[in-house]
N, CA, C and O atoms as a GROMACS GRO file, in nm:
protein
  516
    1MET      N    1  -2.699   8.750   3.522
    1MET     CA    2  -2.650   8.617   3.486
    1MET      C    3  -2.522   8.586   3.565
    1MET      O    4  -2.496   8.469   3.595
    2SER      N    5  -2.444   8.684   3.597
    2SER     CA    6  -2.320   8.662   3.668
    2SER      C    7  -2.340   8.629   3.813
    2SER      O    8  -2.246   8.589   3.882
    3ASN      N    9  -2.463   8.645   3.862
    3ASN     CA   10  -2.491   8.612   4.002
    3ASN      C   11  -2.462   8.463   4.030
    3ASN      O   12  -2.425   8.427   4.142
    4ASP      N   13  -2.479   8.379   3.930
    4ASP     CA   14  -2.448   8.238   3.949
    4ASP      C   15  -2.300   8.216   3.973
    4ASP      O   16  -2.265   8.123   4.046
    5LEU      N   17  -2.212   8.296   3.916
    5LEU     CA   18  -2.073   8.289   3.942
    5LEU      C   19  -2.042   8.330   4.088
    5LEU      O   20  -1.964   8.266   4.158
    6TYR      N   21  -2.108   8.438   4.130
    6TYR     CA   22  -2.088   8.483   4.267
    6TYR      C   23  -2.130   8.372   4.366
    6TYR      O   24  -2.056   8.340   4.460
    7LEU      N   25  -2.248   8.314   4.342
    7LEU     CA   26  -2.295   8.210   4.432
    7LEU      C   27  -2.204   8.087   4.434
    7LEU      O   28  -2.184   8.026   4.539
    8ALA      N   29  -2.148   8.050   4.318
    8ALA     CA   30  -2.053   7.938   4.313
    8ALA      C   31  -1.924   7.974   4.384
    8ALA      O   32  -1.867   7.889   4.453
    9ALA      N   33  -1.877   8.096   4.371
    9ALA     CA   34  -1.755   8.136   4.443
    9ALA      C   35  -1.781   8.137   4.593
    9ALA      O   36  -1.695   8.094   4.671
   10LEU      N   37  -1.897   8.186   4.635
   10LEU     CA   38  -1.932   8.191   4.778
   10LEU      C   39  -1.938   8.048   4.837
   10LEU      O   40  -1.887   8.023   4.946
   11GLN      N   41  -1.999   7.955   4.761
   11GLN     CA   42  -2.005   7.817   4.807
   11GLN      C   43  -1.864   7.755   4.815
   11GLN      O   44  -1.834   7.678   4.907
   12ALA      N   45  -1.781   7.788   4.718
   12ALA     CA   46  -1.641   7.737   4.721
   12ALA      C   47  -1.566   7.791   4.840
   12ALA      O   48  -1.493   7.718   4.907
   13MET      N   49  -1.584   7.921   4.866
   13MET     CA   50  -1.517   7.985   4.982
   13MET      C   51  -1.550   7.911   5.112
   13MET      O   52  -1.464   7.899   5.200
   14ALA      N   53  -1.671   7.862   5.124
   14ALA     CA   54  -1.711   7.789   5.247
   14ALA      C   55  -1.631   7.661   5.264
   14ALA      O   56  -1.627   7.608   5.375
   15LYS      N   57  -1.567   7.611   5.160
   15LYS     CA   58  -1.490   7.490   5.168
   15LYS      C   59  -1.338   7.515   5.184
   15LYS      O   60  -1.258   7.421   5.190
   16SER      N   61  -1.300   7.642   5.191
   16SER     CA   62  -1.160   7.678   5.202
   16SER      C   63  -1.090   7.607   5.317
   16SER      O   64  -1.145   7.590   5.426
   17HIS      N   65  -0.967   7.567   5.288
   17HIS     CA   66  -0.879   7.511   5.394
   17HIS      C   67  -0.775   7.620   5.422
   17HIS      O   68  -0.669   7.625   5.360
   18SER      N   69  -0.807   7.709   5.517
   18SER     CA   70  -0.719   7.822   5.549
   18SER      C   71  -0.695   7.838   5.696
   18SER      O   72  -0.720   7.944   5.752
   19PRO      N   73  -0.646   7.732   5.762
   19PRO     CA   74  -0.629   7.740   5.908
   19PRO      C   75  -0.515   7.832   5.953
   19PRO      O   76  -0.510   7.870   6.069
   20TYR      N   77  -0.424   7.866   5.862
   20TYR     CA   78  -0.311   7.946   5.904
   20TYR      C   79  -0.334   8.097   5.884
   20TYR      O   80  -0.301   8.177   5.971
   21SER      N   81  -0.390   8.133   5.772
   21SER     CA   82  -0.421   8.276   5.749
   21SER      C   83  -0.559   8.315   5.800
   21SER      O   84  -0.586   8.432   5.828
   22ARG      N   85  -0.646   8.214   5.811
   22ARG     CA   86  -0.787   8.244   5.841
   22ARG      C   87  -0.845   8.341   5.740
   22ARG      O   88  -0.923   8.430   5.775
   23PHE      N   89  -0.806   8.325   5.616
   23PHE     CA   90  -0.848   8.415   5.509
   23PHE      C   91  -0.909   8.334   5.394
   23PHE      O   92  -0.844   8.315   5.291
   24PRO      N   93  -1.034   8.285   5.411
   24PRO     CA   94  -1.095   8.201   5.310
   24PRO      C   95  -1.128   8.282   5.183
   24PRO      O   96  -1.178   8.394   5.190
   25VAL      N   97  -1.097   8.221   5.068
   25VAL     CA   98  -1.127   8.284   4.941
   25VAL      C   99  -1.196   8.178   4.850
   25VAL      O  100  -1.166   8.059   4.856
   26GLY      N  101  -1.288   8.225   4.767
   26GLY     CA  102  -1.353   8.143   4.668
   26GLY      C  103  -1.348   8.211   4.533
   26GLY      O  104  -1.351   8.333   4.521
   27ALA      N  105  -1.342   8.127   4.431
   27ALA     CA  106  -1.343   8.180   4.293
   27ALA      C  107  -1.428   8.089   4.208
   27ALA      O  108  -1.437   7.969   4.233
   28ALA      N  109  -1.490   8.146   4.106
   28ALA     CA  110  -1.570   8.069   4.010
   28ALA      C  111  -1.546   8.124   3.870
   28ALA      O  112  -1.545   8.245   3.848
   29ILE      N  113  -1.526   8.031   3.779
   29ILE     CA  114  -1.497   8.061   3.640
   29ILE      C  115  -1.613   8.017   3.554
   29ILE      O  116  -1.671   7.911   3.576
   30ARG      N  117  -1.647   8.098   3.455
   30ARG     CA  118  -1.735   8.054   3.350
   30ARG      C  119  -1.647   8.028   3.229
   30ARG      O  120  -1.574   8.115   3.183
   31SER      N  121  -1.655   7.904   3.177
   31SER     CA  122  -1.570   7.866   3.066
   31SER      C  123  -1.634   7.907   2.934
   31SER      O  124  -1.745   7.960   2.931
   32GLY      N  125  -1.564   7.882   2.827
   32GLY     CA  126  -1.613   7.913   2.692
   32GLY      C  127  -1.737   7.833   2.658
   32GLY      O  128  -1.816   7.875   2.573
   33THR      N  129  -1.757   7.718   2.724
   33THR     CA  130  -1.877   7.635   2.698
   33THR      C  131  -1.992   7.675   2.789
   33THR      O  132  -2.102   7.620   2.778
   34GLY      N  133  -1.969   7.771   2.880
   34GLY     CA  134  -2.070   7.814   2.972
   34GLY      C  135  -2.071   7.741   3.105
   34GLY      O  136  -2.147   7.776   3.196
   35THR      N  137  -1.987   7.638   3.117
   35THR     CA  138  -1.980   7.562   3.240
   35THR      C  139  -1.910   7.644   3.349
   35THR      O  140  -1.814   7.717   3.322
   36ILE      N  141  -1.959   7.631   3.473
   36ILE     CA  142  -1.899   7.698   3.586
   36ILE      C  143  -1.811   7.603   3.662
   36ILE      O  144  -1.853   7.492   3.695
   37TYR      N  145  -1.688   7.645   3.691
   37TYR     CA  146  -1.590   7.574   3.771
   37TYR      C  147  -1.554   7.661   3.891
   37TYR      O  148  -1.525   7.779   3.876
   38ALA      N  149  -1.555   7.601   4.008
   38ALA     CA  150  -1.522   7.680   4.131
   38ALA      C  151  -1.401   7.620   4.200
   38ALA      O  152  -1.364   7.504   4.178
   39GLY      N  153  -1.341   7.703   4.283
   39GLY     CA  154  -1.227   7.659   4.364
   39GLY      C  155  -1.215   7.743   4.486
   39GLY      O  156  -1.269   7.854   4.494
   40CYS      N  157  -1.143   7.690   4.583
   40CYS     CA  158  -1.116   7.766   4.706
   40CYS      C  159  -0.966   7.763   4.732
   40CYS      O  160  -0.893   7.685   4.672
   41ASN      N  161  -0.923   7.851   4.822
   41ASN     CA  162  -0.780   7.845   4.860
   41ASN      C  163  -0.758   7.729   4.952
   41ASN      O  164  -0.843   7.698   5.036
   42ILE      N  165  -0.642   7.663   4.937
   42ILE     CA  166  -0.605   7.547   5.012
   42ILE      C  167  -0.464   7.572   5.068
   42ILE      O  168  -0.367   7.568   4.993
   43GLU      N  169  -0.453   7.598   5.197
   43GLU     CA  170  -0.323   7.628   5.257
   43GLU      C  171  -0.252   7.499   5.297
   43GLU      O  172  -0.311   7.391   5.308
   44ASN      N  173  -0.122   7.516   5.318
   44ASN     CA  174  -0.037   7.404   5.355
   44ASN      C  175   0.057   7.455   5.467
   44ASN      O  176   0.098   7.571   5.468
   45ALA      N  177   0.090   7.368   5.558
   45ALA     CA  178   0.181   7.410   5.667
   45ALA      C  179   0.316   7.455   5.615
   45ALA      O  180   0.385   7.531   5.682
   46SER      N  181   0.354   7.410   5.498
   46SER     CA  182   0.478   7.450   5.434
   46SER      C  183   0.450   7.576   5.348
   46SER      O  184   0.461   7.574   5.225
   47PHE      N  185   0.413   7.682   5.418
   47PHE     CA  186   0.377   7.806   5.352
   47PHE      C  187   0.496   7.854   5.269
   47PHE      O  188   0.608   7.852   5.320
   48PRO      N  189   0.478   7.896   5.150
   48PRO     CA  190   0.358   7.933   5.072
   48PRO      C  191   0.315   7.824   4.971
   48PRO      O  192   0.272   7.857   4.861
   49GLU      N  193   0.326   7.701   5.004
   49GLU     CA  194   0.298   7.594   4.908
   49GLU      C  195   0.153   7.563   4.885
   49GLU      O  196   0.120   7.462   4.823
   50GLY      N  197   0.063   7.649   4.933
   50GLY     CA  198  -0.080   7.627   4.911
   50GLY      C  199  -0.126   7.671   4.772
   50GLY      O  200  -0.044   7.711   4.688
   51TRP      N  201  -0.254   7.663   4.749
   51TRP     CA  202  -0.314   7.699   4.619
   51TRP      C  203  -0.411   7.810   4.644
   51TRP      O  204  -0.484   7.810   4.743
   52CYS      N  205  -0.411   7.906   4.552
   52CYS     CA  206  -0.512   8.011   4.556
   52CYS      C  207  -0.644   7.957   4.500
   52CYS      O  208  -0.646   7.858   4.428
   53ALA      N  209  -0.752   8.024   4.534
   53ALA     CA  210  -0.885   7.984   4.486
   53ALA      C  211  -0.891   7.985   4.333
   53ALA      O  212  -0.950   7.896   4.271
   54GLU      N  213  -0.832   8.086   4.274
   54GLU     CA  214  -0.835   8.092   4.126
   54GLU      C  215  -0.757   7.978   4.061
   54GLU      O  216  -0.795   7.928   3.955
   55THR      N  217  -0.648   7.936   4.127
   55THR     CA  218  -0.569   7.826   4.076
   55THR      C  219  -0.649   7.697   4.085
   55THR      O  220  -0.647   7.616   3.992
   56SER      N  221  -0.722   7.678   4.198
   56SER     CA  222  -0.808   7.556   4.212
   56SER      C  223  -0.919   7.558   4.105
   56SER      O  224  -0.947   7.455   4.044
   57ALA      N  225  -0.980   7.672   4.082
   57ALA     CA  226  -1.086   7.680   3.984
   57ALA      C  227  -1.034   7.650   3.844
   57ALA      O  228  -1.098   7.580   3.766
   58ILE      N  229  -0.914   7.705   3.811
   58ILE     CA  230  -0.853   7.677   3.678
   58ILE      C  231  -0.827   7.525   3.668
   58ILE      O  232  -0.856   7.465   3.564
   59ALA      N  233  -0.774   7.464   3.769
   59ALA     CA  234  -0.746   7.320   3.765
   59ALA      C  235  -0.874   7.242   3.740
   59ALA      O  236  -0.873   7.147   3.661
   60HIS      N  237  -0.984   7.279   3.804
   60HIS     CA  238  -1.112   7.213   3.781
   60HIS      C  239  -1.155   7.233   3.636
   60HIS      O  240  -1.207   7.140   3.574
   61MET      N  241  -1.135   7.352   3.582
   61MET     CA  242  -1.174   7.378   3.445
   61MET      C  243  -1.097   7.290   3.347
   61MET      O  244  -1.156   7.233   3.255
   62ILE      N  245  -0.965   7.280   3.366
   62ILE     CA  246  -0.883   7.200   3.277
   62ILE      C  247  -0.922   7.052   3.288
   62ILE      O  248  -0.934   6.982   3.188
   63MET      N  249  -0.942   7.006   3.411
   63MET     CA  250  -0.985   6.865   3.431
   63MET      C  251  -1.121   6.840   3.374
   63MET      O  252  -1.153   6.726   3.339
   64GLY      N  253  -1.205   6.942   3.362
   64GLY     CA  254  -1.338   6.930   3.302
   64GLY      C  255  -1.331   6.933   3.149
   64GLY      O  256  -1.432   6.913   3.082
   65GLY      N  257  -1.213   6.956   3.093
   65GLY     CA  258  -1.199   6.957   2.950
   65GLY      C  259  -1.217   7.091   2.882
   65GLY      O  260  -1.216   7.100   2.760
   66ASP      N  261  -1.234   7.196   2.960
   66ASP     CA  262  -1.245   7.328   2.902
   66ASP      C  263  -1.109   7.399   2.905
   66ASP      O  264  -1.023   7.365   2.986
   67THR      N  265  -1.090   7.500   2.815
   67THR     CA  266  -0.962   7.567   2.809
   67THR      C  267  -0.975   7.718   2.800
   67THR      O  268  -0.874   7.786   2.782
   68ALA      N  269  -1.095   7.773   2.811
   68ALA     CA  270  -1.110   7.918   2.798
   68ALA      C  271  -1.194   7.975   2.914
   68ALA      O  272  -1.297   7.918   2.952
   69ILE      N  273  -1.147   8.087   2.969
   69ILE     CA  274  -1.221   8.157   3.074
   69ILE      C  275  -1.289   8.277   3.007
   69ILE      O  276  -1.224   8.358   2.942
   70THR      N  277  -1.421   8.288   3.025
   70THR     CA  278  -1.494   8.404   2.970
   70THR      C  279  -1.522   8.505   3.079
   70THR      O  280  -1.534   8.624   3.050
   71GLU      N  281  -1.534   8.463   3.201
   71GLU     CA  282  -1.546   8.554   3.316
   71GLU      C  283  -1.513   8.476   3.445
   71GLU      O  284  -1.519   8.354   3.451
   72ILE      N  285  -1.478   8.556   3.547
   72ILE     CA  286  -1.442   8.493   3.675
   72ILE      C  287  -1.489   8.586   3.788
   72ILE      O  288  -1.486   8.708   3.776
   73ALA      N  289  -1.533   8.522   3.896
   73ALA     CA  290  -1.573   8.598   4.019
   73ALA      C  291  -1.486   8.554   4.134
   73ALA      O  292  -1.456   8.435   4.147
   74VAL      N  293  -1.446   8.646   4.216
   74VAL     CA  294  -1.360   8.620   4.333
   74VAL      C  295  -1.421   8.685   4.457
   74VAL      O  296  -1.462   8.801   4.454
   75VAL      N  297  -1.426   8.608   4.566
   75VAL     CA  298  -1.480   8.659   4.690
   75VAL      C  299  -1.395   8.614   4.809
   75VAL      O  300  -1.345   8.502   4.811
   76ALA      N  301  -1.380   8.701   4.906
   76ALA     CA  302  -1.306   8.668   5.030
   76ALA      C  303  -1.393   8.716   5.147
   76ALA      O  304  -1.453   8.824   5.143
   77LYS      N  305  -1.398   8.632   5.250
   77LYS     CA  306  -1.485   8.664   5.364
   77LYS      C  307  -1.441   8.789   5.435
   77LYS      O  308  -1.525   8.868   5.477
   78ARG      N  309  -1.312   8.809   5.449
   78ARG     CA  310  -1.262   8.922   5.530
   78ARG      C  311  -1.216   9.045   5.453
   78ARG      O  312  -1.169   9.141   5.514
   79LYS      N  313  -1.229   9.044   5.317
   79LYS     CA  314  -1.184   9.160   5.242
   79LYS      C  315  -1.278   9.181   5.124
   79LYS      O  316  -1.276   9.102   5.029
   80PRO      N  317  -1.358   9.286   5.129
   80PRO     CA  318  -1.445   9.314   5.013
   80PRO      C  319  -1.357   9.355   4.889
   80PRO      O  320  -1.251   9.416   4.902
   81LEU      N  321  -1.407   9.320   4.775
   81LEU     CA  322  -1.342   9.356   4.650
   81LEU      C  323  -1.202   9.302   4.635
   81LEU      O  324  -1.113   9.369   4.583
   82ILE      N  325  -1.182   9.180   4.681
   82ILE     CA  326  -1.052   9.114   4.666
   82ILE      C  327  -1.022   9.096   4.515
   82ILE      O  328  -1.111   9.063   4.437
   83THR      N  329  -0.899   9.116   4.479
   83THR     CA  330  -0.857   9.091   4.343
   83THR      C  331  -0.765   8.968   4.342
   83THR      O  332  -0.704   8.935   4.444
   84PRO      N  333  -0.755   8.900   4.227
   84PRO     CA  334  -0.660   8.792   4.216
   84PRO      C  335  -0.516   8.842   4.240
   84PRO      O  336  -0.480   8.953   4.201
   85CYS      N  337  -0.434   8.758   4.305
   85CYS     CA  338  -0.294   8.797   4.322
   85CYS      C  339  -0.223   8.803   4.186
   85CYS      O  340  -0.280   8.762   4.084
   86GLY      N  341  -0.102   8.853   4.185
   86GLY     CA  342  -0.028   8.864   4.060
   86GLY      C  343  -0.008   8.732   3.988
   86GLY      O  344  -0.024   8.724   3.866
   87GLY      N  345   0.026   8.626   4.066
   87GLY     CA  346   0.045   8.498   4.002
   87GLY      C  347  -0.083   8.445   3.942
   87GLY      O  348  -0.080   8.388   3.833
   88CYS      N  349  -0.194   8.462   4.009
   88CYS     CA  350  -0.323   8.416   3.953
   88CYS      C  351  -0.365   8.503   3.834
   88CYS      O  352  -0.426   8.452   3.740
   89ARG      N  353  -0.335   8.631   3.836
   89ARG     CA  354  -0.363   8.714   3.722
   89ARG      C  355  -0.296   8.655   3.597
   89ARG      O  356  -0.358   8.648   3.491
   90GLN      N  357  -0.170   8.612   3.611
   90GLN     CA  358  -0.098   8.553   3.501
   90GLN      C  359  -0.157   8.420   3.466
   90GLN      O  360  -0.164   8.387   3.347
   91ARG      N  361  -0.202   8.341   3.563
   91ARG     CA  362  -0.262   8.214   3.534
   91ARG      C  363  -0.393   8.231   3.457
   91ARG      O  364  -0.422   8.158   3.362
   92ILE      N  365  -0.472   8.328   3.500
   92ILE     CA  366  -0.601   8.358   3.432
   92ILE      C  367  -0.570   8.401   3.289
   92ILE      O  368  -0.641   8.361   3.196
   93ALA      N  369  -0.465   8.483   3.268
   93ALA     CA  370  -0.432   8.532   3.136
   93ALA      C  371  -0.394   8.417   3.040
   93ALA      O  372  -0.409   8.429   2.919
   94GLU      N  373  -0.345   8.308   3.095
   94GLU     CA  374  -0.311   8.191   3.010
   94GLU      C  375  -0.434   8.136   2.939
   94GLU      O  376  -0.420   8.079   2.831
   95PHE      N  377  -0.553   8.153   2.996
   95PHE     CA  378  -0.674   8.096   2.946
   95PHE      C  379  -0.783   8.200   2.912
   95PHE      O  380  -0.897   8.165   2.884
   96ALA      N  381  -0.745   8.326   2.915
   96ALA     CA  382  -0.839   8.434   2.891
   96ALA      C  383  -0.777   8.538   2.800
   96ALA      O  384  -0.665   8.519   2.752
   97ASP      N  385  -0.846   8.646   2.775
   97ASP     CA  386  -0.789   8.757   2.701
   97ASP      C  387  -0.809   8.885   2.778
   97ASP      O  388  -0.882   8.885   2.877
   98PRO      N  389  -0.747   8.995   2.739
   98PRO     CA  390  -0.755   9.118   2.816
   98PRO      C  391  -0.896   9.169   2.843
   98PRO      O  392  -0.918   9.243   2.939
   99ARG      N  393  -0.991   9.130   2.760
   99ARG     CA  394  -1.132   9.175   2.778
   99ARG      C  395  -1.209   9.091   2.878
   99ARG      O  396  -1.318   9.129   2.918
  100THR      N  397  -1.153   8.977   2.920
  100THR     CA  398  -1.222   8.890   3.012
  100THR      C  399  -1.263   8.966   3.139
  100THR      O  400  -1.183   9.039   3.196
  101VAL      N  401  -1.384   8.948   3.182
  101VAL     CA  402  -1.436   9.021   3.297
  101VAL      C  403  -1.400   8.948   3.428
  101VAL      O  404  -1.416   8.826   3.442
  102VAL      N  405  -1.351   9.026   3.521
  102VAL     CA  406  -1.320   8.978   3.656
  102VAL      C  407  -1.415   9.047   3.752
  102VAL      O  408  -1.409   9.169   3.767
  103HIS      N  409  -1.501   8.971   3.816
  103HIS     CA  410  -1.599   9.028   3.910
  103HIS      C  411  -1.536   9.027   4.051
  103HIS      O  412  -1.492   8.923   4.100
  104LEU      N  413  -1.533   9.142   4.113
  104LEU     CA  414  -1.483   9.156   4.249
  104LEU      C  415  -1.604   9.159   4.339
  104LEU      O  416  -1.689   9.246   4.326
  105CYS      N  417  -1.612   9.065   4.430
  105CYS     CA  418  -1.732   9.045   4.508
  105CYS      C  419  -1.713   9.076   4.656
  105CYS      O  420  -1.606   9.053   4.712
  106GLY      N  421  -1.816   9.126   4.717
  106GLY     CA  422  -1.826   9.138   4.862
  106GLY      C  423  -1.914   9.030   4.912
  106GLY      O  424  -1.954   8.944   4.834
  107THR      N  425  -1.948   9.030   5.037
  107THR     CA  426  -2.032   8.924   5.090
  107THR      C  427  -2.181   8.933   5.046
  107THR      O  428  -2.260   8.842   5.072
  108ASN      N  429  -2.216   9.044   4.981
  108ASN     CA  430  -2.354   9.060   4.933
  108ASN      C  431  -2.365   9.045   4.781
  108ASN      O  432  -2.474   9.064   4.726
  109GLY      N  433  -2.258   9.012   4.713
  109GLY     CA  434  -2.263   8.994   4.566
  109GLY      C  435  -2.152   9.067   4.496
  109GLY      O  436  -2.055   9.112   4.556
  110ILE      N  437  -2.171   9.078   4.363
  110ILE     CA  438  -2.072   9.143   4.280
  110ILE      C  439  -2.081   9.294   4.307
  110ILE      O  440  -2.188   9.354   4.300
  111GLU      N  441  -1.967   9.354   4.336
  111GLU     CA  442  -1.963   9.497   4.367
  111GLU      C  443  -1.894   9.576   4.261
  111GLU      O  444  -1.923   9.695   4.246
  112GLN      N  445  -1.803   9.516   4.188
  112GLN     CA  446  -1.730   9.584   4.084
  112GLN      C  447  -1.684   9.481   3.979
  112GLN      O  448  -1.648   9.369   4.014
  113SER      N  449  -1.685   9.519   3.852
  113SER     CA  450  -1.635   9.432   3.744
  113SER      C  451  -1.529   9.508   3.671
  113SER      O  452  -1.549   9.625   3.636
  114VAL      N  453  -1.416   9.445   3.647
  114VAL     CA  454  -1.306   9.506   3.574
  114VAL      C  455  -1.258   9.407   3.469
  114VAL      O  456  -1.290   9.288   3.474
  115SER      N  457  -1.183   9.455   3.374
  115SER     CA  458  -1.126   9.365   3.274
  115SER      C  459  -0.992   9.309   3.321
  115SER      O  460  -0.921   9.373   3.398
  116LEU      N  461  -0.958   9.192   3.274
  116LEU     CA  462  -0.827   9.135   3.306
  116LEU      C  463  -0.718   9.226   3.258
  116LEU      O  464  -0.615   9.239   3.323
  117GLY      N  465  -0.738   9.292   3.143
  117GLY     CA  466  -0.638   9.385   3.092
  117GLY      C  467  -0.612   9.502   3.186
  117GLY      O  468  -0.501   9.555   3.190
  118ASP      N  469  -0.713   9.544   3.260
  118ASP     CA  470  -0.695   9.648   3.361
  118ASP      C  471  -0.617   9.599   3.478
  118ASP      O  472  -0.538   9.673   3.536
  119LEU      N  473  -0.639   9.471   3.517
  119LEU     CA  474  -0.567   9.412   3.629
  119LEU      C  475  -0.426   9.373   3.596
  119LEU      O  476  -0.337   9.376   3.682
  120LEU      N  477  -0.404   9.334   3.470
  120LEU     CA  478  -0.270   9.288   3.428
  120LEU      C  479  -0.245   9.342   3.290
  120LEU      O  480  -0.261   9.270   3.192
  121PRO      N  481  -0.206   9.469   3.280
  121PRO     CA  482  -0.198   9.538   3.152
  121PRO      C  483  -0.085   9.489   3.061
  121PRO      O  484  -0.095   9.508   2.940
  122LYS      N  485   0.015   9.431   3.109
  122LYS     CA  486   0.124   9.384   3.023
  122LYS      C  487   0.156   9.238   3.054
  122LYS      O  488   0.269   9.202   3.089
  123ALA      N  489   0.053   9.156   3.040
  123ALA     CA  490   0.070   9.012   3.071
  123ALA      C  491   0.177   8.948   2.987
  123ALA      O  492   0.199   8.987   2.872
  124PHE      N  493   0.244   8.851   3.045
  124PHE     CA  494   0.344   8.773   2.971
  124PHE      C  495   0.265   8.670   2.895
  124PHE      O  496   0.200   8.584   2.955
  125GLY      N  497   0.269   8.675   2.759
  125GLY     CA  498   0.193   8.584   2.676
  125GLY      C  499   0.279   8.491   2.597
  125GLY      O  500   0.402   8.500   2.597
  126GLN      N  501   0.212   8.401   2.528
  126GLN     CA  502   0.282   8.302   2.446
  126GLN      C  503   0.366   8.367   2.334
  126GLN      O  504   0.465   8.310   2.289
  127GLU      N  505   0.326   8.483   2.292
  127GLU     CA  506   0.403   8.551   2.188
  127GLU      C  507   0.545   8.593   2.236
  127GLU      O  508   0.634   8.621   2.156
  128ALA      N  509   0.561   8.594   2.367
  128ALA     CA  510   0.693   8.634   2.422
  128ALA      C  511   0.787   8.520   2.428
  128ALA      O  512   0.905   8.541   2.458
  129LEU      N  513   0.741   8.396   2.400
  129LEU     CA  514   0.828   8.278   2.408
  129LEU      C  515   0.909   8.260   2.284
  129LEU      O  516   0.987   8.165   2.274
   0.00000   0.00000   0.00000
């Protein structure tokens, strides 16, 4: 069932605007309603003012009216098993819980799945405010 997330992330990666790093990334989120939202990285000449693929996917999810991430897939053309950066891990944690599955993908599909809690064991949460 998660193959659809991989395919959506792969399609999003193809739309990446990454002329500076030449490092296209795609991400796809499955929301609590089951809807898939995808995003790609979008670079800007005023580096580092671009957006990560996960950030773009989260923005699409919020604009679509959903607020919960149940799983996410991330793929990069030049690096197998890419993980979300630290900032994106925290952004994902805003809409997910430590058990949320993060699929790390290569160019042939999902190669490893880990929990968000494993990637970000001591996330800064609302309870800290």
